[in-house]
N, C-alpha and C positions, 0 to 999 in steps of 0.2 A: 876464348880467342874468336875475333870475327872472321868471317870468309876473307876479307881482304888481307888481314893479317896472316891467315892459312897460307894463301897464296904467295906472301912476301917470303914466307918460309918454305915455299915449294922446292926449292933446289937444295934443300939439307942433304948432308950425306946420308947415304942409305941406312945405315944402322947408328953406330955409336960415335962416329968421327964428328968432331965438332964443326959447326958449318962455317965456311969463310963468308965475308961480305958479300962477294960475288955470287956465292951459291944460295944465300938468303934471299937476294933479289931476283934471282931467276925463277921462272914460270915453267911449270912441267908442261910438255908438249901435249898434243890430244891424245897421242898413241903410247904416251910413257906412262907406266903404273906408278901410282903415288904410293910409297912403302908405309905400312903402318905407324913407324916413328915420325912421319911427317904430318899425320893427320889430327887436327885440333879442333875440329869443327862439334861442339856439344850439341846434345838433345835440344837445349834452349836456343842455341844460335841457329838451327836449322828451323826451329819453328819460327823464330823472328825473321829469317831471311825469307820465308814463303809467305808470311803475313805481309812483309814488305812487298813482295812480288806482286801479291794481288790486291793489295789495298791502293789501287791506283784508278785514274779516269776511265781506262778502258774497261774495267769491271762495273763501274757506274754506268757506262754507256751501254753495255750489253745489258743489262737489267732494264734499262729504259726501253731498248728494242723488244725484249721478250714480254714487256707489259702490255703488248698487243695479244698476248693470250689471256688477258685479264689477270685480275690478282691471284686468284686460286691457280690458275694454269700456269702462270709464270713462276710462282713459288713451288709448286710441284715440280716443274722441270728443273728449277734451281737445284732441288733436294734430291733429283734422282741423278741427271746427266753428271753433276760435278763430281760426286763421290766416286762414281764408275770411273772416270777421267783420272781422278787423283790414286785411285787403286792401280790403274796402269802406270802412272808415274812412279808409284812405289816398288812396283815390280822391276822397272827399268832402274831405278835408283838403286835397289839392292844389287843388281848387276853390276852398277858402276863401283858400288861399295867392295864388292868382292874382286873385282878385276883391277880397278884403280885408274881407268882411263876415262876420256870423256864420252859423251852420249855417241857422237858421230864415229869415235874409234870402235864402239862398241857394235857397229854394223858390219865391221870387217869380216868376221867369222860367218857371216851369213851371205853378204852381197859380195865379198871379196876385197883385197887391199884395194883395188882401184875401184871396183864397183861401189864401194862406200862413198866415193866422190859424188854420187848422185844424191844421197842423203844429206850430204854436207852442202851441194848447190842450194837444195832445196830449202835447207835449215838457214841458209844465209840470206835468200829472198824472203823467207818467213819472218825473221826479226827486223829486217829491213822494212817488211811491210808493216809490223807493230809499231816501229818508229814513226812512220808515216800516219798512220792512225792517230796516235798520241799527239804528233805535231798538228794535226788538222784540229784537233780539238783545243790545243793551246792557242793555235792561230784565231779561233773564233773568240776565246777570251779577249786575246789582243785587239781584235777588231772593236769589241764593245769597249775597251779602255780607249781607243783612238777616236772613238765618237764621242766619249764623254768628255774628252779633254782637247781634242783636235778638231771635233766637228766633222771627222770622216765618216763615210757610209759603212755601216757595219756589215756583217755577213748576213746575207738574204735580201740586202737592199740593193737598189740600183748603183752600180759603181764599186759594190763591196769586194768584188773580186781583187781590186787593187791594193785595198786593205789587207785581205787574207794574204796576198803575196808578200806585204810588207811584214805580217805577222811570221810567216814561214821563214823569212830570212833572219828575223830576229830569233826565232826559236832554234835555226841551225846554227847560228852563232853560240847559243847557249850551249848546245850539243857540243860543240867543238872544244869549248871551254871545260864542259864536264868531264870529257875524256881526255884532255890534253895531256894529264899525267898519269893515265891509266888508271888502276885501281885506287890509288891514293885521292884522286879527285872525284871518282865515283862514290867512294865511301863516305866523302863530305856532303855529297848533294843528296844521297840515300838518307842520311842521317837528319839532315834538315826537312827533306821532303816528306818522308814518312810521318814525322810529327804533325807536319801541317795538314797532310791530307786527312790524318785520323780526326784532326779538330773540325776540319770541314765536313767529315763525314757525320760527325755527332751534331754539329751545328746545322746542317740541312736536313737532318731526322727530325729533330725538334721542331724546327720551322715549318716543315711540311705537315706534321702531325698536329702543330698548333694551330695552324690555318685551315686546314682540311680534316674533316671527321674521319676517324679510321673506319666507321660504320660505311661511310660513303666510299671510301677506297675498297672496301671489300665488297660493295655492291656495284661499282662500276663496270661497265661493259664498253669496249672500243666499238665503233662504227663498223658495221659488217665489211665494207670495203678495205678496212685497216686490220681485220682480226688477223691474228697470226695462228695458223694451226698448230696443235701440240707438237706433231711430229717435226715441222719445221722449226719451232723453238728449241726442241730438243737438238737438233743439229746445230744450231748457233750455239748454243750453251756448251755442248760437249766440244766442239771445235775450238771455242774460245779457251777452255781449261786444257785441252789437249795441246795447245800451243806452248805450254810450258815444259811439256815431256822432255823435248830435244834438249833442254837445258839442265835437266835434272842431275846427271851424272856429273856435270861439272862441279856440283856441290857436294854430292854424296861420296866422292872418291875422296873427299877429306873428311868425311865422317868418323868419328872415334868408334860407333858401334852398329850393329844391325838396326836398333830401333831408331838411331840417328838418322840412318839412310831410309828409312820406311815409314814408320809411325809417325815422326815429327814432320815431314813434309805435308803428309796427309792432314794433319792437325792445322798447321800454319794455312795451306792453300785454302782448305774448307772453310775455316773461320773467317778469313778476309773476304773470300768470294761470297759467302752467304751474306756478310754483312753489306758489303759495297754494292751487290745486285740488289739486295733489299732496298739500299737508298735509291738506287737508279729506279726501281720498280714504283716505289712509292712517290719518288719525284716527279717522274712522266705522268703518272696517273693524277697526282695532285695538280699537276700543272694543268692536266686536261680538265679536270674538274673545275679548277679557279678560272680558267680563260674560257672554256665551253668548247676547245678545239683540242682533238687529240691528232698530232702528226708525229709519227716516229722518227722523221728527220730531226725533229727538235729533240731528240733524248740524249744530245750531247750535255753534259754539266754546265757549259757556260751558258746556253740557252736556259736551262732550267733554273740557274741561280739568278740569273736576271729577271725572269719572269716571276720568281718567288720572292724578289726584292731583297736577297742576301747581300748586296752590295759589291762594291769594288775590291775590297779585301779578299773576297771569295774568288772573284776573277784572277786576282794576283797569284793565290794560292793555286789554283788550277795551272797557271803557266809555270810555276816553280815544280809542281808536283808531276808535271808532264816531262818536265827535263830530268826528273829523277828516274821515272819508269824508262825513258829512252836511254838513260846511261847503261842499264843493265841490257837493253835491247842491242844496243850498238856494240856492248862488249862482246855478247854472245855471237853476233853477226860477224864481228871481227875475228873472233876464235876460229867459227866454222870456215873463214875465206882463209886463214891460214893453214887450216887443216887439208884444205884443197892443194894449196901450193905453199911452199916454203920459202920462196923468194920474195914475197911480200912481207916486210918487217910488221909486227904487232901495230905500232902507232899508225904507221902508214895504211895498214888496213881499216883502222878505225877512222881514218880521215877518208877513205874511200866509201865505205858504207854509209858515213854520214851525208855525204855529198849525194850519193845515190837516193838516199832516203828522202832529202830535201826536194829532189826533181820528183821522185814518186808522188810526194804529198800534193804537188801542184795539179796532178791528174784529175781528182774529183771536181776541181773547178771548171772544168771544161769538158768533161766527159761522165755525164750522169750526175746523180745526187752522191753525197758522202754516205749515206745509208746503203745504196745500192752497191758502192764500191766496198764497204764494211762487210756486207753479207756475201758479195762475191770472193772477199779475201778469206772470210770464215770456210766457206765452201772449199776453196783451194785447200786450206789446212785439214780439213777432214778427209779431203779426197787422197792427197798424196801421203800424209803422215799415219793415218790410220792402218792402212797396210803395213808401212814400215814398223810400226810398234808390235803389230801382231806377229810378224815374221821374226823380229828379233827376240820377243818373249817367248815363242814356241821354239826357236833354235836354242836359246840357253837352257831353259829348264827340261824340254821334252827331247830334243834331237841330240845335243852336245850333253845333256845330263850335268849342266851346271859347271862345266869344265871349259874354260876358255883360256889360252895361253897368249898372254900379252906379248910375250917376247917374240912371238911368230907375225905380230900385227904388222910389221913392215918388210917382212922377208919375201924378196922376190923368190919364186918357186918354193915357197914353204908351206906350211899346213893350210893356209887360208889364200894362197895363190889363185886355185882352181884352173880356169882357161885364161891365161894372160891377164890374170888380176880381176877376172871377171867370173862370178857365179851366175851363170845363165839361168839355171832353173829358177834361182831367185827372183832374178829380174822379171822372168816370165810371170811368176806367181804375184809379183808387185802390180805388173801391168794389168794382170786379170782383176786384181782387186780395185784397182782405179777405174777401170772399165765397168765393174759391177756397180760401184758409186755414181759414175755419171748415168749408167742405165734407169737406176731405180730411185734416184735422188727427188725426183719429181712426180713420181707416181703417186696418186691420192692414197693408196694403202699405206704408204710410208709416211708422207708428209702428215697425214691426219693421226698418226698413232707414234711410232717409235722413232721416225727418222731413219736416214741411210747410214750414218757414221757408225753406229755400233754393230749392226748387221755386216757391214762391211769388214770390221775389224775380226769379228768371229768367223766369217766365211774366209777370210785370207789366212787366219790361222789353222783352220780345219784344212783348207788346199795345200798349205805349206807342209802340214804334218804328213799328208798323204803322198806328195811330191818327194818329200826327203827320204821317206821310207821306199818307195818304189824306184826313184831315180837316184842312185847311188855312183 
């Protein structure tokens, strides 16, 4: 059974009672534990889910960005940064499987019932941000389509901003249609989009390697002014993959087994990311070799397929698959928003985050380049979510000894209420983790080697362990 079908059955009676029609269509709330009797995601379902999650334009784009570390450096970063990120995802996925709640609800035992609103707010902004990223990429494709059929200036040309605005409006309408019926419409666009982008990925890989010698790709070096240090590439790739971690328990809470919640997501996410990052890497380098110019701002799939001559069909596929990726992003953002307040109905929340994302997509047109905005966004993810993941993992596995009580997640003055709903010591540790990232992120010793994201996670975890033991 697919995840969408699982969601539709999420309101089933706790054990043996036959579900009514109303209960079948009910969705479990963020802090409601899903009983084992309602868990239908298989190992194969979970692998497919995370292949679909990472087989998208964003994975392609980030590959093109880290190509600035040359082929060897970018492949090395991809093979190191991502497995670590997905191990973190598996650890939190297991918590979701055992406890049965959403990822943001899992922060309540450490941050407090009200303190968990902070991660929820950050998570909402993150998935809105990913929607904006994919929308901008798709709008670039629309600008090329408009140039060919209507003679309008494309992205990067004089007057191209107006065409981009048109593209953003078109994509926003498609987004509203994709989430109009909730999971039912999302399932439809996912089924279509994943197949199309897999075909496009194979197509571009073949075209690039047909036109450009793999030997030339291996030996290509970026201009010194555009070279990306290994540590900076590590941060870029790590933050990209860590961006999925806040959504993992939304899936693993419906998993049938421990392996489904841990091993399957790692397999699916890594396979898709390795392949699509590779496509982005060879695409960006192949374009640089073919044109004689390397510009990381041209790492977006639309620019690459245009310069490689893949044609109009490829551009249309990018538009459709951006809709697919954003359907998931918007659903995640909407769920996080309803976790903050129950006054907003799910469909209304989806419309709200879609409109906000459309407005946010306009920013790169008037405030710096898209690449700069993208890298700032990834820095934000690594900075704010790395410490949250560290705290959640340490709290569950070491401090609370794998014992969370979902029945206490919403209780005022209960086990996780702390001080007026906030765990001050956790908030302090999180702030220190963020401060450490900001302090070392641009230091040469970090940018040249390991980056700041993973050291921040390790330091925050150690600090939280010490504080939890000394401050009780």
